[in-house]
N, C-alpha and C positions, 0 to 999 in steps of 0.2 A: 427488723420489724417496723411497720409503718406506725405513725401516730394514730391512736384511736380517734374516731370521729367525735366531735363534741356532742354531749347529751342534749337532745331537744329540750327547750325550756319555754314555759309560758309566763314566767315571772319577769322581773326587771332585766333589762339587757346587761347592765353592769351591777354586780353584787360584790361589795367589799366587806370583809369580815375580819375583825381583830387585826388589822394591818399594822405591822410594826417595821419601821425602817431605821437601821442603825448604821452609823459610819464609824469606822475605826480610825482614830487620829493619834498623833503623838501625845496629845494632852489627855486622851481618854476616849470613851465611847460617846458619840453624839446620838441621843435618842430623838431623832428628828420627827418621827411619827410613832405614837405610842398607843396602839389599840383602837384605831379608828374604824368605824363601820358605817356604811351607807349603801343605798340603792339608787339607781337612776333608770327610769323606764324610757322606752322609745317615745319621742314626741314631748319629753319633759326636760326641764332645765334645772340643774342643781347649782346654786351659787355657793362657793366656798369663800368665806371672808375671815379676816384676821390681820394682825400686824405682820410686818416683815419678820421672818423667822418662826412663824407659827406652825409651819409644816404644810402649807397649801400646795406649793409647787412641788415639794418632795413627794407628796401623795400622788399628784398627777403624773410625775415622771415614773413612779413605781407602777402605775396602771399601764403605762406604755412600755414598760420594760427597758427604760433608758438609763438606769443606774449601773455603774460599773460593778459587776459581781465580785471583783477582786478585793474591793474595799467596802462593800455594802452587804449587810445582812438583812434580808427581807423575809418575814414570816407572816402567817395568816393566809387568807384566801382572797384572790382577785378573780372573779368569774366574769368572763366576757362572752356573752352568748351561751352561757352554760358550761364554759370550759375554763378550768382553773389554770391561770398562766404563771402562778408563782412556781419557780423551779423549772419552768419550761426551757428547752434549749433555745439559744439565741436565734438559730435559724428559723425555728418555729414562730418565735415572737416577731421576727422581721416579716414573716409572711402575713401575720395579722396586722402589723403596723402599716398604716397607709391604706389597707383594704377594708379591715373591720373597724379600726380605730385610728384616729389621726389627731394632730395637735396644731393649733395656731399659736405660735410663740409670741412672746411679749415684744421683741424687737425684730421686725421683719428685715431690717437692713443687715443685721448680723446673721439671721437665719437663711437669707438668700445669698447664693454664691455670687460675688461681684464679677467674676470672669465669664459667666454664662448668661445668655439672654433669659428673661423671665419665662418666655414661651418654651425654651429648651428644658428648663428645670421642671416646669409643669408636665411637659411631654414625657420626660424621663420618669417622673413619679408615676405616670400612667402606665408606661411600658413595663415597669418593674412587676406590676401585678396583672398586666395584660400582655403576656409574652408573644401572643400571636398578632398583636397590633404592629403594623409597620410604622415607619417614621411619618409618612403622610397622614395616616389615620391619627397618630398621636398628636401631630401638629393641629389637625382639625379639632381634636378634643380640647387642646389647650386654648384655641381661639374661642371655642364654644364656652369654656369655663370662664374665660376673661369677660366675655359678653354677659354671662349669667350673673357675675358679681358686680356688674355695672361699670366696667372699664370702657371708656369711649374708644371708638375705632380699634377694636381688638385685633383685627387682621394686620394693622400696622404696629400696634403696641407689642404684639407677640414677639417681635424681634428686638425690642429695646431691652436695656440692661437695668438692674435695680436702681442705680443712681439716677436714671432718667425718669423715675416714678416719684411722685410726691409721697409723703408719709401715709396718707390715707389710701392711695393707690397701691402702695407696697403691701399694706395690710389686706386689701382686697385680693391682691395676687396670692398672698399666703393662704387666704381662705379658699381661693380657687384651687391651689395645689392640694390643700388638705381634703377637699371634697371631690377631687377628680375621679376617685374610685368609688364614690358614693358610700362612705363608711357609715356604720350604724352608730358609732360613738365619736363625738367631736369634743376635744378638750381645748378651751380657749383660755390661755394664761395672760391675763391683763391685756386683752385685745384692743383696748381704747387708750392705753397709756400714751402720753405725749401727743395725743391728737386733740385738735380744738373741738369745742363742744358740738359744732355742727357736724363735723366728720364723725365724731363719736356716735351721734344719733343715727347717722347713715349706716355705720358699721353694725350697730345693734339691730337696726331694722333689717339689714341684710341677713344677719344670723337668724332672726325670727322667720324671715321669708324662706330661707333655705331649709330651716328645720321643718316648716310646714310642708315643703316640697318633698324632702327626703325622709321625714319622720325620724330624724336622728335623735339620739339621747345626747344632751349637751351638759358638760361641766364648765361653768364659768368661774374662773379664779380671779378675784379682784379685791381691792381694798375700798372700792367705791360703793357705798351702800345705796347711792342713788341709782347706779347701774343695776344692782341686784333687784331693787324694788321695781325696776322697769321691765326686766326680762325673765327673771327667775320664777320658778314655781315653788321651790323649796330652798331653804338656807341652812348651811352647816357652818357654825361659828367655831373656829379652831384657836386654841391658845396653848403654847408650849408643847405642840405636837399632839394634843388631845382635842377631842370634840367636847365643847362645853355647852352647846345648845344646838338643837336641830328641830326644825319644824317648817310649816308653810311660811311663805313670805309674810302673810298677814299676822301669823302668830309671833314670829321672831322680831319683825320690825314694828309691829303695833302693840304687841303684848309681850315684850321680852321678859324673861325671868332670871337671867344671869347678870350679876353686876358687871361683868366684862362687856356684855352686849350693851348694857346701859351706857358704859363709858364710850364705846364706839359710836353710839347714836348721839351722845352729848357733844362729841367732837365734830359733828357734821353741821355745816351752816344750814339754816332754815329760811325759806322764802316767806314764812308766815310769822316769824318772830320779830323782836325788836332789832333794828339795824345796828344799834350800838352795843348790843349784848355780846360779851366775849365768849368764844368757844371754850369749853371746859375739857382740857386734855386729861387722859388717864395718867395719874401720877406715877413716877418711877419708870422703870424700863423692863422689857421682857427678860425673863431669867435665862441663864446659860443652860443650854440643852445638855451640857456635860455634867453640871452640878445643879440639878433641879431642887427647889425647896422641898422639904418634907411636907406631906399632906397635900392640900390644894395648891397647885403651882401659882395660882393667882393671889394667894392670901397676902403676900407682901405689898400688893397694890390695892387691896380691897378695903373699902371703908367699913365693911360689915363683917370682917373676918372674926372679930371677937364676939359676935352675936350668937354663937352656938357652942359655947364651952370651948374646949380645945380641939375639936374635931378638925377644924380648918388647918391646924398646925401639925396634925399627926396622921390624918386619914385622907386618902385620895378619894374624892367623890366620884361615884359612878354615874353615867348617863342614864337617867331614869325618867319614866313618863310622869307627866303632871295630869291634872284633872282634864284638861282639854286634849282630846284624842289626837295623837300624832305629834304632840309637842314633847320633846325630851330635853332635860336640863341636868347638868352635873353641878350641883350646889348643895352644901350642907344646911343652908337656911331652909326652914319649913316653908311650904308653898304659901301658906297664909301670910307668913312674915315677909316673903319675897314680894307678894302683891302689895302689902302695906308700904314696904320700902320703895317700891317702884312708884307708887303714888306720891311719895315724898320727893323722889327724883324729878318727877314731872314738874312739881312746884319749884324745886330748887334750880333746875337748869333748863326746863322746857324740853325734855327728851321727846315727848310725843310730837311728831312732826306732821 
């Protein structure tokens, strides 16, 4: 029997509901993602932020079906264009990957094969999903995409190898490969890491231009809040595999309600503050995802964990709406108390940037 056609949908292109990703290891089960939900609409960008190990990249790899099913347990729903891909056969996911959804990886030098020219790799990505396209048509498409992402002299560059490209050009080539089949969903995992600030700005502008052209839904995974403020429409803050805050860029970066978000903001340098003011890091380290603390996973590092009785130590906070529409926070502190505490944070470390 053939696979049933996806159900037509007028809602968000990507819907993730109660996603849980667990890895079996000799030391125990790693709860890498624990009950995360979000939507991404066409033409919109969701920024996912958090420290290393918070579950950002694991979430994106689950959306693309790139985890090894032999050692990974994935539950929940991941609907791409109205079709739930959790539990879908590998062959079916491969048909979707590259055509309906694609990814720009963090390190293009390792993602690109060193033995094949850049143009050949882009052309092969095209022919996988366009079986009727011949080699010449695929090569023309590769040249067209290199030109579209701003590679100079694309007809010559198409035959060059990854090591002959600069870091910024390799990242552009990765974007060209990801977009060669006009996918509706693009996931960019730290796309500006290790690039200088000028090239970073060019890559971000390129993503914005291509999104406007293709009306793609974009997930941007990053630790750089400056990048998020520049390109994202919404922000999802993750900690220890869970979502702790979710809202618009204005809500999360200007009126944050979770102490972890305050900590992230206080560790970012400001152009408007005093030049000799030290950055304030979040004390302690992220917890082990094998042995998470009881209650709120952030409580060992939170300055306000004792401000609500013992709930922080015994009860996991749920992501719940606050007064401002669309803003969700997972914190036991009452909203009035959070607003008062945040006002104190602004005075203490100048969090409002």
